[in-house]
C-alpha positions as CSV (number, residue, x, y, z in Angstrom):
1,M,179.6,45.9,109.6
2,G,180.6,45.6,105.9
3,T,181.8,42.1,106.4
4,R,178.5,41.1,108.2
5,R,176.5,42.7,105.4
6,E,178.4,40.8,102.8
7,I,177.9,37.5,104.7
8,R,174.1,38.2,104.8
9,R,174.1,39.0,101.1
10,Q,175.9,35.8,100.2
11,G,173.6,33.9,102.5
12,E,170.6,35.4,100.6
13,T,172.3,34.4,97.3
14,V,172.6,30.8,98.5
15,L,169.0,30.8,99.7
16,A,167.7,32.1,96.4
17,A,169.8,29.6,94.4
18,I,168.3,26.7,96.5
19,L,164.8,28.0,96.0
20,I,165.3,28.3,92.2
21,L,166.7,24.8,92.2
22,F,163.6,23.6,94.1
23,F,161.3,25.3,91.6
24,F,162.8,23.3,88.7
25,Q,162.8,20.1,90.7
26,L,159.1,20.6,91.7
27,L,158.2,21.5,88.2
28,G,159.9,18.4,86.9
29,V,158.3,16.1,89.4
30,W,154.9,17.6,88.7
31,I,155.0,17.2,84.9
32,E,156.7,13.8,85.1
33,S,154.1,12.3,87.5
34,I,151.2,13.5,85.4
35,Y,152.8,11.8,82.4
36,R,153.6,8.6,84.2
37,L,150.0,8.0,85.3
38,S,148.9,8.6,81.8
39,L,151.6,6.2,80.5
40,I,150.4,3.2,82.5
41,K,146.9,3.5,81.0
42,L,148.1,4.7,77.6
43,A,145.4,7.3,77.9
44,M,144.8,10.7,79.5
45,G,142.7,10.7,82.7
46,A,141.9,12.6,85.8
47,E,145.6,13.2,86.5
48,L,145.5,15.9,83.8
49,L,143.5,18.1,86.2
50,G,146.8,18.4,88.0
51,I,147.9,20.8,85.3
52,L,145.6,23.4,87.0
53,L,147.3,23.2,90.4
54,P,149.8,26.0,89.9
55,L,146.8,28.4,89.6
56,L,146.5,28.1,93.3
57,F,148.9,31.0,93.6
58,L,146.3,33.4,92.1
59,P,144.8,34.3,95.5
60,I,147.9,36.4,96.0
61,A,146.1,38.9,93.8
62,A,143.7,39.6,96.6
63,A,146.4,40.0,99.2
64,G,146.7,43.5,100.6
65,R,149.8,45.1,101.9
66,R,149.1,44.0,105.4
67,V,149.2,40.3,104.7
68,E,151.9,40.3,102.0
69,R,154.7,39.3,104.4
70,G,152.5,36.5,105.8
71,V,151.8,35.3,102.2
72,L,155.6,35.4,101.4
73,A,156.4,33.4,104.6
74,A,153.7,30.9,103.9
75,A,154.9,30.5,100.3
76,L,158.5,29.9,101.4
77,L,157.4,27.3,103.9
78,V,155.2,25.5,101.4
79,V,158.1,25.3,98.9
80,L,160.5,23.8,101.5
81,V,157.9,21.3,102.8
82,T,156.7,20.1,99.4
83,R,160.2,19.7,98.1
84,A,161.2,17.7,101.3
85,L,158.2,15.4,100.8
86,C,158.9,14.5,97.1
87,P,161.1,11.4,97.7
88,L,158.4,10.0,100.1
89,L,155.3,10.1,97.9
90,S,153.7,8.0,95.1
91,A,152.8,9.4,91.7
92,P,149.2,10.5,92.5
93,W,150.3,12.4,95.6
94,L,153.3,13.7,93.9
95,I,151.1,15.5,91.4
96,V,149.3,17.3,94.2
97,N,152.4,17.9,96.3
98,A,154.6,19.2,93.5
99,G,151.7,21.2,91.9
100,V,151.1,23.0,95.2
101,G,154.9,23.6,95.4
102,V,155.0,25.1,92.0
103,A,152.1,27.3,92.9
104,A,154.0,28.6,95.9
105,C,157.1,29.2,93.7
106,L,154.9,31.3,91.4
107,A,153.7,33.3,94.4
108,L,157.4,33.9,95.3
109,A,158.1,35.0,91.8
110,C,155.5,37.7,92.1
111,H,157.2,39.0,95.3
112,V,160.7,38.8,93.7
113,L,159.7,40.7,90.6
114,S,157.9,43.4,92.6
115,G,161.0,44.0,94.6
116,T,159.5,43.2,98.0
117,T,162.2,40.6,98.7
118,G,164.9,43.1,98.5
119,P,168.3,42.2,96.9
120,I,167.2,38.8,95.6
121,R,165.8,40.5,92.4
122,R,169.0,42.3,91.9
123,D,171.0,39.1,92.1
124,L,168.6,36.9,90.2
125,G,170.9,36.2,87.3
126,V,173.7,35.2,89.7
127,T,171.4,32.9,91.7
128,V,170.0,31.3,88.6
129,A,173.6,30.5,87.3
130,I,174.5,29.0,90.7
131,A,171.2,26.9,90.8
132,V,171.9,25.5,87.3
133,L,175.5,24.6,88.2
134,L,174.2,22.9,91.4
135,S,171.7,20.9,89.3
136,I,174.4,19.9,86.9
137,L,176.5,18.7,89.8
138,L,173.7,16.6,91.2
139,R,172.8,15.2,87.8
140,V,176.4,14.4,86.7
141,W,177.2,12.5,89.9
142,G,173.8,10.7,89.7
143,S,174.5,9.7,86.0
144,S,171.7,12.1,84.9
145,Y,169.5,11.3,87.8
146,D,169.2,14.2,90.4
147,L,170.8,12.5,93.4
148,S,168.7,14.7,95.8
149,M,165.4,13.5,94.5
150,G,165.3,9.9,95.5
151,G,167.2,6.7,96.1
152,P,170.1,6.4,98.6
153,W,171.1,10.0,98.2
154,A,167.7,11.6,98.8
155,W,169.0,13.0,102.1
156,L,170.9,15.6,100.0
157,G,167.5,17.3,99.3
158,W,166.6,17.4,102.9
159,V,170.0,18.9,103.7
160,L,169.4,21.6,101.1
161,A,165.9,22.3,102.5
162,G,167.3,22.5,106.0
163,L,170.0,24.9,104.9
164,A,167.4,27.1,103.2
165,L,165.3,27.1,106.4
166,V,168.3,28.1,108.5
167,L,169.1,30.9,106.0
168,L,165.5,32.1,106.2
169,L,165.9,32.5,109.9
170,V,168.9,34.8,109.6
171,P,167.8,38.4,110.2
172,R,167.9,40.6,107.1
173,Q,169.1,44.1,107.0
174,R,166.6,46.2,105.1
175,G,168.1,49.1,103.3
176,A,167.5,51.6,100.5
177,S,168.3,49.0,97.9
178,D,165.0,47.3,98.7
179,E,163.1,50.2,97.3
180,A,165.2,50.8,94.2
181,H,163.4,50.1,91.0
182,A,163.5,50.7,87.2
183,A,161.2,53.2,85.6
184,D,157.6,51.9,85.2
185,G,157.2,50.7,81.7
186,G,153.6,49.7,82.2
187,Q,151.7,46.4,81.8
188,I,153.2,45.6,78.4
189,N,156.7,45.8,79.8
190,D,155.7,43.6,82.8
191,I,154.2,41.0,80.4
192,A,157.2,41.1,78.1
193,A,159.6,40.7,81.0
194,A,157.7,37.8,82.5
195,L,157.3,36.0,79.2
196,G,161.0,36.4,78.6
197,L,161.9,35.1,82.1
198,F,159.7,32.0,81.7
199,A,161.0,31.4,78.2
200,N,164.5,31.4,79.6
201,A,163.2,29.1,82.4
202,A,161.9,26.8,79.7
203,I,165.4,26.6,78.2
204,I,166.9,25.9,81.6
205,Y,164.4,23.2,82.4
206,L,164.4,21.5,79.0
207,V,168.1,21.8,78.1
208,L,170.5,23.1,80.7
209,L,169.7,21.4,84.0
210,S,171.4,18.1,82.9
211,P,174.2,17.9,80.3
212,A,173.1,14.3,79.5
213,V,170.0,15.7,77.8
214,V,171.9,17.2,74.9
215,S,174.2,14.2,74.7
216,A,171.1,12.0,74.4
217,W,169.7,14.1,71.6
218,C,172.3,12.9,69.1
219,G,175.2,11.3,70.8
220,A,177.2,14.5,71.4
221,D,180.3,14.1,73.5
222,Y,179.2,14.1,77.2
223,L,182.4,15.4,78.7
224,L,182.9,18.2,76.1
225,G,179.2,19.2,76.4
226,T,179.4,19.4,80.2
227,A,182.7,21.3,80.1
228,L,181.3,23.9,77.6
229,L,178.1,24.4,79.6
230,V,179.8,24.9,83.0
231,V,182.5,27.2,81.6
232,S,179.8,29.3,79.9
233,L,177.9,29.6,83.2
234,V,181.0,30.5,85.2
235,C,181.9,33.2,82.5
236,A,178.4,34.6,83.0
237,L,179.0,34.8,86.7
238,G,182.3,36.6,86.0
239,W,180.5,39.0,83.7
240,M,177.9,39.8,86.3
241,A,180.6,40.4,88.9
242,A,182.8,42.6,86.7
243,K,180.0,44.5,84.9
244,P,176.9,44.6,87.2
245,Y,174.8,46.4,84.6
246,G,175.2,43.5,82.1
247,P,175.3,43.6,78.3
248,S,173.4,46.2,76.3
249,R,170.1,45.4,74.7
250,S,171.7,45.1,71.3
251,V,174.3,42.7,72.6
252,L,171.7,40.6,74.3
253,L,169.5,40.6,71.1
254,L,172.5,39.3,69.0
255,W,173.6,36.8,71.6
256,N,170.1,35.4,72.0
257,G,169.7,35.2,68.3
258,V,172.9,33.2,67.8
259,F,172.0,31.0,70.7
260,V,168.6,30.1,69.4
261,V,169.8,29.6,65.8
262,A,172.6,27.2,67.1
263,L,170.0,25.3,69.2
264,V,167.4,24.9,66.5
265,A,170.1,24.2,63.8
266,G,171.7,21.5,66.1
267,I,168.3,19.8,66.4
268,R,167.4,20.1,62.7
269,W,170.8,18.8,61.5
270,N,170.2,15.7,63.6
271,T,166.6,15.2,62.5
272,I,166.1,11.9,60.5
273,V,164.1,11.5,57.4
274,F,162.2,8.3,58.0
275,P,161.0,5.7,55.5
276,A,157.8,7.0,54.0
277,T,156.3,3.6,53.0
278,S,156.6,0.0,54.1
279,E,158.4,-0.8,50.9
280,A,161.1,1.9,51.5
281,P,164.5,0.7,52.6
282,A,165.6,1.2,56.3
283,V,167.4,4.3,57.1
284,F,170.8,3.8,58.8
285,V,172.2,6.4,61.2
286,G,175.7,6.1,62.8
287,P,177.5,8.3,65.3
288,P,177.0,12.0,64.6
289,S,179.5,13.9,62.6
290,W,181.3,17.1,63.8
291,R,179.0,19.1,61.5
292,Q,176.0,17.7,63.3
293,T,177.2,18.3,66.8
294,A,179.0,21.7,66.3
295,P,175.9,23.8,66.6
296,L,174.9,22.1,69.9
297,Y,178.4,22.7,71.3
298,L,178.1,26.3,70.2
299,M,174.7,26.6,71.9
300,L,176.2,25.2,75.2
301,L,179.1,27.6,74.9
302,L,176.7,30.5,74.6
303,A,174.3,29.3,77.3
304,G,175.7,31.9,79.7
305,V,173.3,34.3,78.0
306,V,170.4,32.7,79.9
307,P,171.3,34.0,83.4
308,L,172.3,37.3,81.8
309,N,168.9,37.5,80.3
310,I,167.2,36.8,83.6
311,A,169.3,39.5,85.4
312,A,168.4,42.1,82.8
313,L,164.8,41.2,82.6
314,A,164.4,41.3,86.4
315,A,165.9,44.8,86.3
316,R,163.2,45.9,83.9
317,C,160.5,45.1,86.4
318,A,159.2,48.1,88.3
319,A,158.7,48.1,92.1
320,G,155.1,47.7,93.2
321,R,152.8,45.3,95.0
322,P,153.1,41.5,94.2
323,R,149.5,41.5,92.8
324,R,150.8,43.5,89.9
325,Y,152.7,40.5,88.6
326,V,150.0,37.9,89.0
327,A,148.8,38.2,85.3
328,P,152.3,38.3,83.8
329,V,153.5,35.3,85.9
330,T,150.4,33.4,85.0
331,L,151.0,34.0,81.3
332,G,154.7,33.1,81.7
333,M,153.9,29.8,83.4
334,A,151.3,29.0,80.8
335,F,154.0,29.6,78.1
336,L,156.5,27.3,79.9
337,T,153.8,24.5,80.3
338,L,152.8,24.8,76.7
339,V,156.3,24.5,75.4
340,T,156.9,21.5,77.7
341,M,153.7,19.7,76.6
342,L,154.6,20.3,72.9
343,L,157.9,18.6,73.5
344,I,156.3,15.6,75.1
345,F,153.8,15.3,72.2
346,T,156.5,15.3,69.6
347,N,157.6,12.0,71.2
348,V,154.2,10.4,71.7
349,W,152.7,11.7,68.4
350,G,151.1,8.4,67.7
351,Y,148.8,8.6,70.7
352,V,147.5,12.2,70.6
353,G,145.3,12.2,67.5
354,I,145.4,14.7,64.7
355,A,147.8,17.0,66.6
356,G,150.3,14.2,66.6
357,D,150.4,14.0,62.8
358,Y,151.5,17.7,62.8
359,L,154.0,17.3,65.6
360,R,155.6,14.1,64.3
361,N,159.4,14.6,63.7
362,R,159.2,18.3,64.8
363,F,161.3,18.0,67.9
364,Y,162.7,21.4,67.1
365,L,159.4,23.2,67.3
366,P,159.1,23.7,71.1
367,F,162.7,25.1,71.2
368,L,162.0,27.4,68.4
369,I,159.0,28.8,70.3
370,A,160.9,29.1,73.5
371,G,163.8,30.8,71.6
372,A,161.3,33.3,70.2
373,G,160.3,34.0,73.8
374,M,163.9,34.7,74.7
375,I,164.4,37.1,71.8
376,A,161.1,39.0,72.0
377,P,161.7,41.2,75.1
378,W,164.9,42.6,73.5
379,L,162.9,43.9,70.5
380,I,161.0,46.2,73.0
381,P,162.9,49.2,74.3
382,A,162.7,49.5,78.1
383,K,162.5,52.7,80.1
384,R,165.3,53.3,82.6
385,D,165.9,55.9,85.3
386,A,168.7,56.6,87.8
387,A,167.2,54.3,90.3
388,S,167.7,51.4,88.0
389,R,171.4,51.5,88.7
390,D,170.6,50.1,92.1
391,N,168.9,47.2,90.5
392,A,172.2,45.9,89.2
393,P,173.9,43.2,91.2
394,S,176.6,44.3,93.5
395,A,180.0,43.2,92.3
396,S,181.3,40.2,94.3
397,A,183.9,37.5,93.5
398,L,182.4,35.0,95.9
399,P,179.7,33.6,93.5
400,V,182.3,33.2,90.8
401,V,184.5,31.2,93.2
402,G,181.6,29.1,94.2
403,G,180.6,28.6,90.5
404,V,184.2,27.5,89.6
405,A,184.1,25.0,92.5
406,L,180.7,23.5,91.3
407,A,182.0,23.4,87.7
408,L,185.2,21.5,88.7
409,L,183.2,19.0,90.8
410,A,180.8,18.5,87.9
411,I,183.6,17.8,85.4
412,T,185.2,15.5,87.9
413,G,182.0,13.6,88.1
414,V,181.8,13.1,84.4
415,V,185.3,11.7,84.3
416,G,185.0,9.6,87.5
417,R,181.8,7.9,86.5
418,A,182.8,6.9,82.9
419,A,183.0,3.3,81.9
420,R,186.2,1.4,82.4
421,P,187.5,-1.1,79.8
422,A,186.7,-4.7,80.7
423,P,189.9,-6.8,80.6
424,A,190.0,-9.1,77.6
425,D,189.3,-12.7,78.4
426,E,190.0,-15.0,75.5
427,S,188.9,-18.0,77.6
428,L,185.4,-16.6,78.0
429,R,182.8,-18.9,76.6
430,A,179.5,-17.8,78.2
431,I,177.6,-14.6,78.7
432,T,174.4,-13.5,80.3
433,V,172.0,-11.5,78.1
434,L,169.1,-9.5,79.4
435,T,166.2,-7.8,77.5
436,Y,164.4,-5.3,79.7
437,N,161.4,-3.1,78.8
438,M,161.8,-0.5,81.6
439,Q,158.5,1.4,80.7
440,Q,160.3,4.7,80.8
441,G,161.5,4.1,84.4
442,S,158.1,3.4,85.8
443,A,156.8,0.8,88.3
444,L,153.6,-1.0,87.7
445,E,151.5,1.7,89.4
446,G,153.2,4.6,87.7
447,D,155.8,5.6,90.2
448,Q,159.3,6.5,89.1
449,N,161.4,3.5,89.7
450,Y,165.0,3.8,88.3
451,W,166.6,2.6,91.5
452,G,164.3,-0.4,91.8
453,Q,165.1,-1.3,88.2
454,L,168.8,-0.9,88.8
455,A,168.5,-3.3,91.8
456,R,166.7,-5.8,89.5
457,I,169.4,-5.6,86.9
458,R,172.2,-6.0,89.4
459,A,170.4,-9.2,90.7
460,V,170.5,-10.7,87.2
461,A,174.2,-9.7,86.8
462,P,174.0,-9.5,83.0
463,D,177.0,-9.0,80.6
464,I,174.9,-7.2,78.0
465,I,171.5,-5.6,78.2
466,G,168.9,-4.5,75.6
467,L,166.8,-1.7,77.1
468,Q,163.4,-0.8,75.6
469,E,161.4,2.3,76.4
470,S,164.5,4.0,77.6
471,D,163.4,7.3,75.8
472,V,163.4,9.2,79.1
473,A,166.0,12.0,78.7
474,R,163.1,14.4,78.4
475,P,160.7,16.1,80.8
476,S,158.2,13.1,80.9
477,G,161.0,10.9,82.3
478,G,162.6,13.4,84.7
479,H,165.4,14.1,82.1
480,V,167.1,10.9,83.1
481,D,169.2,9.2,80.4
482,A,168.4,5.7,81.6
483,A,171.1,4.0,79.4
484,R,173.7,6.2,81.0
485,F,172.2,5.8,84.5
486,F,172.4,2.0,84.4
487,A,175.7,1.9,82.5
488,E,177.6,4.1,84.9
489,A,176.1,2.4,87.9
490,L,177.3,-0.9,86.6
491,G,180.6,0.4,85.1
492,F,179.5,-0.6,81.6
493,Y,179.5,1.0,78.2
494,H,176.3,2.2,76.5
495,Y,174.9,3.2,73.2
496,Y,171.6,5.2,73.4
497,G,170.8,3.9,70.0
498,P,168.0,5.9,68.2
499,N,168.5,9.3,69.6
500,A,166.1,11.3,71.6
501,I,165.3,13.7,68.7
502,S,164.0,10.8,66.6
503,G,160.9,10.2,68.8
504,T,161.3,6.4,69.1
505,F,160.4,4.1,72.0
506,G,164.1,4.2,73.0
507,T,166.2,1.2,72.3
508,A,169.6,1.2,74.0
509,I,172.5,-1.2,74.6
510,V,174.3,-1.4,77.9
511,S,177.4,-3.7,77.8
512,R,180.3,-4.9,79.9
513,F,182.2,-5.1,76.6
514,P,183.2,-2.1,74.4
515,L,180.6,-1.5,71.7
516,H,182.0,-1.5,68.1
517,D,180.4,-0.1,65.0
518,P,177.2,1.2,66.8
519,V,174.4,2.1,64.4
520,S,170.7,2.6,64.4
521,F,168.3,1.8,61.6
522,F,164.8,3.0,61.2
523,S,162.0,1.2,59.4
524,Y,158.6,2.3,58.3
525,S,156.4,3.2,61.3
526,T,152.8,4.1,62.1
527,T,152.9,4.9,65.8
528,D,156.2,5.8,67.4
529,E,159.2,5.7,65.1
530,I,160.7,2.2,65.0
531,G,164.4,2.4,65.6
532,T,166.6,-0.6,66.2
533,A,170.0,-0.3,68.0
534,A,172.9,-2.5,66.8
535,A,176.5,-2.9,67.8
536,V,179.2,-5.5,67.7
537,I,180.9,-6.9,70.9
538,E,184.1,-9.0,71.1
539,A,183.9,-11.7,73.7
540,G,185.9,-14.9,74.0
541,G,187.5,-14.5,70.6
542,R,184.1,-14.0,68.8
543,R,182.6,-10.9,67.1
544,I,179.0,-11.0,68.1
545,A,176.4,-8.7,66.5
546,F,173.8,-7.5,69.0
547,F,170.4,-6.1,68.0
548,N,167.8,-4.5,70.2
549,S,164.3,-3.9,68.8
550,H,161.0,-2.5,69.8
551,P,158.5,-2.5,66.9
552,A,154.9,-1.5,67.2
553,G,152.1,-0.3,64.9
554,R,150.0,-1.7,62.1
555,P,151.0,-4.9,60.2
556,A,152.8,-3.1,57.5
557,A,155.1,-1.5,60.0
558,M,155.7,-4.8,61.9
559,Q,156.5,-6.5,58.6
560,A,158.9,-3.7,57.5
561,H,160.7,-4.0,60.8
562,V,161.2,-7.8,60.7
563,D,162.4,-7.6,57.1
564,A,165.0,-4.9,57.9
565,L,166.1,-6.8,61.0
566,M,166.6,-10.1,59.3
567,A,168.4,-8.5,56.4
568,E,171.0,-7.2,58.9
569,V,171.1,-10.5,60.9
570,R,172.1,-12.4,57.8
571,K,175.3,-10.3,57.5
572,Y,176.9,-11.8,60.6
573,D,178.0,-15.3,61.7
574,H,177.2,-14.8,65.4
575,V,174.1,-12.9,66.4
576,I,172.0,-12.0,69.5
577,A,168.7,-10.2,68.8
578,V,166.6,-9.1,71.8
579,G,163.7,-6.9,72.4
580,D,160.1,-6.2,73.1
581,Y,158.9,-7.4,69.7
582,N,155.2,-7.0,70.3
583,F,154.6,-10.3,68.5
584,R,153.7,-13.7,69.8
585,E,154.7,-17.2,68.6
586,S,151.6,-17.4,66.5
587,S,152.5,-14.4,64.4
588,P,154.2,-14.6,60.9
589,Y,156.9,-12.2,62.2
590,Y,158.0,-14.7,64.9
591,E,158.0,-17.5,62.2
592,K,160.3,-15.4,60.0
593,V,162.8,-14.7,62.8
594,V,163.0,-18.4,64.0
595,G,163.6,-19.4,60.5
596,T,167.1,-18.1,61.0
597,L,167.6,-17.7,64.7
598,T,166.9,-19.8,67.8
599,D,164.4,-18.7,70.4
600,S,166.4,-19.1,73.6
601,W,163.3,-19.8,75.8
602,R,162.0,-22.5,73.5
603,A,165.4,-24.0,73.2
604,L,165.0,-25.1,76.9
605,Y,161.3,-25.2,77.2
606,P,159.8,-26.5,73.9
607,D,156.2,-26.3,75.2
608,G,156.7,-22.7,76.5
609,I,156.2,-23.7,80.1
610,G,159.3,-23.0,82.3
611,V,159.8,-22.4,86.0
612,M,160.3,-19.3,88.2
613,P,164.0,-18.9,88.9
614,D,163.6,-18.6,92.7
615,T,160.5,-20.7,93.6
616,R,160.7,-23.3,90.7
617,E,157.0,-22.9,90.3
618,P,155.6,-23.5,86.7
619,L,155.7,-20.4,84.6
620,D,153.5,-20.2,81.4
621,M,155.2,-17.9,78.9
622,T,153.4,-19.0,75.7
623,Q,151.9,-15.5,75.3
624,R,155.2,-13.6,75.7
625,I,156.3,-10.7,73.5
626,D,159.8,-10.2,75.0
627,H,162.3,-12.4,73.3
628,I,166.0,-13.3,73.1
629,F,167.0,-14.9,69.7
630,V,170.5,-16.2,69.1
631,S,172.4,-17.9,66.3
632,P,172.0,-21.7,66.2
633,D,175.7,-22.2,67.0
634,F,175.1,-20.8,70.6
635,E,174.1,-23.2,73.3
636,V,171.4,-21.9,75.6
637,V,172.4,-22.9,79.2
638,E,169.6,-21.1,81.1
639,S,166.6,-18.9,80.3
640,H,164.4,-17.1,82.7
641,Y,161.5,-14.7,83.0
642,I,160.5,-12.7,86.1
643,P,157.0,-11.3,85.6
644,A,155.7,-8.0,86.8
645,P,155.7,-6.6,89.5
646,A,158.8,-8.4,90.6
647,S,160.5,-7.3,87.4
648,Q,160.1,-3.6,88.7
649,T,158.4,-2.7,85.4
650,D,155.2,-3.7,83.5
651,H,157.1,-6.2,81.4
652,P,158.9,-9.4,82.6
653,A,162.6,-9.2,82.9
654,H,163.9,-11.9,80.5
655,W,167.5,-13.2,80.5
656,S,169.4,-16.1,79.1
657,I,172.9,-17.5,79.5
658,I,174.4,-18.6,76.3
659,R,177.6,-20.6,75.7
660,W,179.9,-21.4,72.8
661,E,182.9,-23.6,72.2
């Protein structure tokens, strides 16, 4: 009987871990889809009403004891169905689908915190750690894209949903542990616990689900960051197995404090002071120093405190009816949503009015607020009684073994998907250059489209790519590091360029050749920060400087950018400068660039009228803003544009083949 009981218990742990993973996936899709529909219009519209959908769980407040089990079963089914539908729906329907799924998850949270789901609450810290490790595994092998959410590996999500359904059908053995509870600390204790739980959930969602997020913040080492994070989570699992009661309140208070300080310090030390006026010189930022990354590594090493927090906070919740937790869970979800929206606004500060002026260059602020939410519950003493001992997780080594396996697979994925050096070819005399504004991974109608864009890039078969609007390693882009996603899929190197903390449009370089001396420089800006990515490649015996730009804003900002760019261009003999420049041929900025460099399109089509590469139909590109400029000593062999929607984004895909002797 003991063995069968243990099997049931571990089955419940797996089920709960899958459901927690699904919550974060549905949350991510819901927020991302709302943002993407606003992005394609550059304005907020009816899609913002989707922010209210999680409130659908509120009717649980009216549910009496007789229908609680029916509500629980319905919520479980809704979570599984909505998660299974995600890869099949377009953005407008995803908002509704995922919003309903999040609402069902919140209903489940009320049941879990009330204790009506039995041992799941006791093992909540363990299941959270397993869920985060599973997310890391899916993200690492998907090069920061969650493999189970779409593309050729979407079936993994359906397998997980099917496994969860099977585990739901396994009969549970209800015992005394279902009724065990902590002393009732009242409504204040419930609210403090719920806010603490959702503050920790915010840190999971915004930081821990994908190691590529922290790497994209400042260029921190991806392998080291992943290793520290998974080791920390495995150690937390070991702690919960060896000491089911968890750390004391004072230890958690200190641990959380150091974690939050390391997180905020790591962001602040990588925050850039931008040029204040159009006359100010550009600010140059190279790869981060050890001092800049050390706090973030420390934060990742301490990340095991998050599942320990969740375990301890769940144990503070008193048994009762699920309706008791409706208000606390509502407040907690509002807190998580607020923190997430603040983080998005720090990136799009130029488009949100007066609030944007305050949030500009304050990337740290949402994390400081979430960190305060992590610390606050440990400032409030909690009541305990003898029954609370039964709320502690039962010691078991199996989750630790499973966690170690997931961690090893994740580290293997990081190593296995890294770029491989391209063999030196001194005879090389031609390369294909692509400039690609990926609109943050969106298709023309606002659907997430990373896989379609990858297919477009593969069809071009470029040697080096300048990506614009690749600033997606954040909630509005599904936490996908697009530069890494494309680079690892192609076996290329990449430089994210202006980091995610800086709040730029996201200019990145993806290259078949190793990137030497990578640097970003920032010029005066009036909308999003203007950051240009630069690096040197060695090809066919030449050292070629490559620049990728995406300026925007008022004339003073545009002029400051082109002045800074041309000052750098003149330092090199061989140059390729690409980007979404947001200027046309009639502008003074274009005239300044072509005074030194050659427009690759005009080199072949002096009148600006070319042909479609497949159909050979005439193609008028006289009003284009995406350009490839090269040094005059390069010969332009071919130059092409593929307009939207065939480009898989809202900009044309533009590439040129250049040759030299």
